C-alpha positions as a printed Julia matrix, in Angstrom:
361×3 Matrix{Float64}:
 222.04  110.14  163.51
 223.71  106.96  164.76
 220.29  105.22  165.01
 219.35  106.26  161.46
 222.64  104.9   160.11
 222.08  101.58  161.98
 218.55  101.16  160.56
 219.81  101.86  157.06
 222.58   99.28  157.36
 220.15   96.62  158.77
 217.69   97.08  155.9
 220.49   96.7   153.44
 221.64   93.44  155.0
 218.05   92.06  155.04
 217.63   92.88  151.37
 220.74   90.88  150.5
 219.19   87.58  151.94
 217.75   85.23  149.28
 214.09   84.01  149.77
 213.71   80.23  150.61
 212.91   78.01  147.66
 209.43   76.32  147.62
 209.37   72.68  146.39
 205.92   71.49  145.23
 205.16   67.75  145.73
 205.06   65.6   142.65
 201.57   64.25  141.7
 202.57   60.54  141.46
 199.78   58.14  140.25
 198.63   55.49  142.78
 199.53   51.88  141.83
 196.42   49.65  141.6
 195.6    46.1   140.5
 193.22   45.77  137.57
 191.26   43.12  135.71
 190.4    43.1   132.01
 186.74   42.2   131.46
 185.9    39.05  129.51
 182.21   38.19  129.79
 181.65   34.43  130.0
 179.49   31.61  131.43
 179.78   31.27  135.25
 178.3    28.81  137.75
 177.47   30.53  141.06
 178.89   28.77  144.12
 176.77   29.15  147.24
 178.51   28.41  150.56
 176.72   25.81  152.7
 177.54   23.76  155.79
 175.85   21.22  157.99
 176.03   18.05  160.05
 176.49   14.68  158.38
 173.57   12.37  159.17
 173.12    8.74  158.23
 170.49    8.23  155.54
 169.38    4.99  157.21
 168.61    5.12  160.94
 166.21    3.02  163.02
 165.22    3.08  166.68
 165.26   -0.4   168.19
 162.3    -1.14  170.5
 161.5    -4.42  172.29
 158.09   -5.92  171.51
 158.38   -8.85  173.94
 159.79   -9.53  177.4
 163.07  -11.36  177.88
 166.69  -11.31  178.98
 169.29  -10.04  176.5
 171.62  -12.9   175.58
 175.25  -12.93  176.74
 178.14  -14.14  174.61
 178.95  -14.17  170.93
 178.66  -10.86  169.12
 177.14   -8.84  171.93
 174.87   -5.84  171.54
 177.12   -2.88  172.41
 177.79    0.61  171.04
 180.09    0.69  168.03
 179.6    -2.98  167.06
 179.07   -3.37  163.29
 176.59   -5.72  161.64
 175.92   -6.67  158.03
 172.45   -6.85  156.5
 170.55   -9.92  157.76
 172.87  -10.53  160.72
 171.28  -10.86  164.18
 171.82   -7.65  166.15
 170.41   -8.97  169.42
 168.38  -11.87  170.75
 166.32  -12.36  173.89
 165.87  -15.6   175.82
 162.89  -17.29  174.13
 163.05  -20.76  175.74
 159.68  -20.42  177.49
 157.88  -19.1   174.4
 159.46  -21.78  172.22
 158.32  -24.56  174.59
 154.76  -23.19  174.64
 154.76  -23.09  170.86
 155.92  -26.72  170.59
 153.12  -27.72  172.95
 150.54  -25.86  170.82
 151.82  -27.56  167.65
 151.56  -30.96  169.32
 147.94  -30.27  170.28
 147.21  -29.11  166.74
 148.75  -32.31  165.34
 146.57  -34.35  167.71
 143.5   -32.4   166.61
 144.1   -32.78  162.87
 145.11  -36.44  162.99
 142.02  -37.24  165.1
 139.63  -36.02  162.38
 141.15  -38.11  159.55
 138.76  -41.01  160.16
 135.73  -38.71  159.86
 137.12  -37.06  156.71
 137.66  -40.5   155.17
 133.93  -41.22  155.57
 132.42  -37.77  154.91
 134.96  -36.5   152.35
 136.58  -39.56  150.74
 137.95  -37.51  147.82
 139.87  -35.25  150.28
 141.46  -37.86  152.55
 144.74  -37.95  150.59
 145.13  -34.16  150.88
 144.6   -34.11  154.64
 146.76  -37.17  155.28
 149.61  -35.49  153.39
 149.07  -32.32  155.43
 149.16  -34.18  158.76
 152.35  -35.99  157.72
 154.01  -32.63  156.86
 153.5   -31.17  160.35
 156.75  -30.99  162.35
 156.52  -29.94  166.0
 159.86  -28.1   165.83
 159.09  -26.22  162.59
 156.58  -23.62  161.37
 153.14  -24.96  160.49
 152.49  -25.57  156.78
 149.61  -23.7   155.18
 146.18  -25.32  155.68
 144.68  -27.05  152.63
 142.08  -24.92  150.85
 138.54  -26.4   151.31
 136.82  -27.49  148.1
 133.27  -26.94  149.36
 131.36  -24.96  151.97
 130.49  -28.21  153.73
 134.19  -29.05  154.16
 135.0   -25.49  155.24
 132.28  -25.49  157.91
 133.45  -28.87  159.14
 137.05  -27.63  159.57
 135.84  -24.5   161.39
 133.55  -26.43  163.75
 136.32  -28.82  164.72
 138.45  -25.79  165.79
 141.16  -26.5   163.22
 141.07  -23.02  161.68
 141.15  -21.17  165.05
 143.98  -23.34  166.39
 146.0   -22.85  163.19
 145.83  -19.04  163.29
 146.61  -19.0   167.02
 149.82  -20.96  166.38
 150.74  -18.68  163.43
 150.38  -15.66  165.75
 152.62  -17.37  168.33
 155.22  -18.11  165.65
 155.19  -14.47  164.62
 155.61  -13.39  168.22
 158.52  -15.82  168.64
 160.33  -14.12  165.74
 160.29  -10.87  167.72
 162.71  -12.3   170.29
 165.54  -11.53  167.87
 166.23   -8.45  165.73
 168.21   -8.66  162.48
 170.04   -5.83  160.74
 167.89   -4.29  157.96
 171.06   -2.86  156.33
 174.82   -2.65  156.89
 175.53   -0.45  159.9
 176.54   -0.19  163.54
 174.97    0.31  166.96
 175.09    4.07  167.56
 173.4     4.0   170.98
 172.72    1.09  173.34
 170.35    1.64  176.26
 170.78   -1.86  177.71
 173.64   -4.27  178.32
 173.9    -8.03  177.76
 172.18   -9.91  180.6
 169.66   -7.13  181.29
 165.92   -7.79  181.53
 164.03   -6.19  178.63
 160.37   -5.21  178.96
 158.02   -5.02  175.96
 157.87   -1.46  174.6
 161.25   -0.53  176.09
 163.69    1.38  173.8
 166.8    -0.73  173.24
 169.06    1.49  171.12
 169.7     3.14  167.76
 171.05    1.36  164.67
 172.7     3.57  162.04
 173.6     2.67  158.45
 177.05    3.27  156.97
 176.29    3.21  153.26
 174.57    6.55  152.57
 174.65    9.97  154.24
 172.94   13.33  153.94
 173.57   16.86  155.19
 170.85   19.28  156.27
 171.64   22.95  155.8
 169.9    26.34  155.81
 169.95   28.55  152.73
 168.99   32.21  152.48
 165.72   32.62  150.6
 167.35   34.95  148.04
 169.27   31.95  146.65
 166.18   29.77  146.08
 165.64   31.12  142.56
 169.12   29.94  141.54
 168.89   26.32  142.73
 166.93   23.2   141.83
 166.84   19.56  142.87
 169.78   17.69  141.36
 172.34   20.53  141.59
 175.86   19.4   142.46
 177.5    20.08  145.83
 181.07   19.67  147.06
 182.04   19.36  150.74
 185.59   19.92  151.95
 187.83   19.19  154.91
 191.17   20.93  155.44
 190.86   22.58  152.03
 190.35   19.29  150.16
 187.1    18.08  148.58
 186.19   14.9   150.47
 182.57   14.31  149.42
 180.4    14.99  146.4
 176.64   14.95  146.32
 173.5    16.47  144.94
 170.64   18.59  146.18
 167.99   16.04  147.14
 165.16   18.07  148.73
 164.17   21.71  149.24
 161.8    22.78  151.99
 158.59   24.34  150.68
 158.48   26.87  153.54
 160.76   29.71  154.7
 161.6    30.38  158.33
 159.99   33.78  159.05
 162.64   34.66  161.64
 165.8    33.87  159.67
 164.3    34.09  156.15
 166.04   30.83  155.26
 164.85   27.52  153.85
 166.05   24.03  154.8
 167.79   22.04  152.07
 169.04   18.44  152.11
 172.06   17.06  150.25
 172.58   13.37  149.53
 176.28   12.49  149.75
 178.76    9.94  148.48
 182.35    9.72  149.72
 184.9    11.24  147.35
 188.02    9.55  148.75
 188.89    6.19  150.26
 191.24    8.06  152.59
 188.35    9.99  154.18
 185.44    8.22  155.85
 182.14   10.01  156.32
 180.84    9.59  159.84
 177.49   10.37  161.4
 177.63   13.63  163.37
 180.64   15.4   161.76
 180.32   18.95  160.38
 181.47   19.81  156.85
 181.55   23.09  154.9
 180.9    23.06  151.18
 179.71   24.85  148.07
 176.46   24.34  146.19
 177.01   24.78  142.46
 173.89   26.52  141.14
 172.67   26.77  137.56
 175.0    28.79  135.32
 174.57   32.42  134.22
 175.57   33.64  130.76
 177.44   36.84  129.78
 178.8    37.99  133.15
 182.06   38.36  135.08
 183.03   37.42  138.64
 184.22   40.19  140.98
 184.84   40.69  144.67
 181.51   41.77  146.18
 183.23   44.56  148.15
 184.09   46.43  144.92
 180.43   47.18  144.19
 178.94   50.22  145.91
 175.51   51.58  145.03
 175.52   49.59  141.79
 178.8    51.12  140.58
 182.44   50.09  140.38
 185.66   51.88  139.46
 187.06   51.3   135.98
 190.26   52.77  134.53
 190.29   55.03  131.47
 193.42   56.95  130.43
 195.03   56.09  133.79
 192.16   57.7   135.69
 189.39   56.17  137.8
 185.88   56.34  136.34
 182.56   55.23  137.82
 180.76   52.53  135.78
 177.25   51.19  136.42
 176.83   47.4   136.69
 173.96   44.95  137.23
 174.5    42.39  139.99
 172.87   39.13  138.89
 174.2    37.02  141.78
 175.88   37.86  145.08
 177.32   35.67  147.83
 179.24   36.64  150.94
 182.49   37.35  149.07
 181.87   37.14  145.32
 179.39   38.63  142.88
 178.46   38.04  139.23
 177.82   41.29  137.34
 176.74   42.42  133.87
 176.92   45.72  132.04
 180.63   45.94  131.21
 181.97   45.48  127.71
 184.79   43.07  126.95
 188.17   44.76  127.32
 187.05   47.19  130.04
 189.71   47.64  132.74
 188.32   47.21  136.27
 190.17   48.23  139.43
 190.24   45.27  141.86
 191.74   47.12  144.85
 189.36   48.22  147.59
 190.59   51.78  148.26
 188.6    53.69  150.85
 189.81   57.11  149.58
 189.42   56.41  145.84
 187.55   59.05  143.83
 186.53   59.62  140.23
 189.35   61.27  138.27
 192.07   59.92  140.57
 195.33   59.27  138.74
 196.38   55.62  138.98
 199.09   53.34  137.67
 197.2    50.18  136.61
 198.78   46.74  136.8
 196.94   43.75  135.33
 196.75   40.45  137.21
């Protein structure tokens, strides 16, 4: 009886306890950034980079033997020269003396035939006397008078005048090879010899690099070739600032089968007096391709399987788009009407029908 009474009292006490209240979570919309579509004209920007190379570059090679001169503006790396200035000169005293001796013999030969010319070719004596008087042993030979008849021409050849003349001209040309002048404004990039060294004919001497024009060689994915053409603008930057402008100068006609890329060349001009382009430096840039009408620019990561998320009535909706251009980060797309609201957040757990709180940029 006592146990029955206790059970009855316990059940009564349990029945008096109120059940715990259940609080359901509120379905708050997710805040997202959005963009309102306005189709317009856009110029694709293709990222490029490459090494700056001098447009003008020549390898200096000795054609004669001699000792590199010492003193004055010496041939050393980093030394600058203007166009027409002597870059280097070799000791030519022996060759110059031999040439003076050959000119003296030629003068003796031509002056010795004047008496015969006066008898055999009296109408030509004044021409040859003037020619003999114009010969200077220390200067280049003047051009031989043109014969007026075959008889005169054969006479000049038989006396050895013609052969001696051309031999001296060849020696004069060889003498000019003892010095090298700058073909353009530039500097010595590499010097393989030092002043006072013996130079042998055919020996490489150094590299002379111009400072007026530069180019950059870069590789471009083959999928971009349909968007570019010779003459397109390019901008190269350093520390976030555009330092050089240029244009697309050449496009390789072949594609590397391994990397599926083509080589392109950009001709540059410096964009700032505060920044000096130098041979060998690396610069990143953007190639501005031909423009595309009626499209918008979006982050490439927003597009998945040809669809993006748009917002309708504060809900996410899948919308199909056509990608007309795509780079590493950005894409140009078509297929959206003006005024469409596009979500610009990259949410990994986003789904169609998800409630959102849009906020325009």
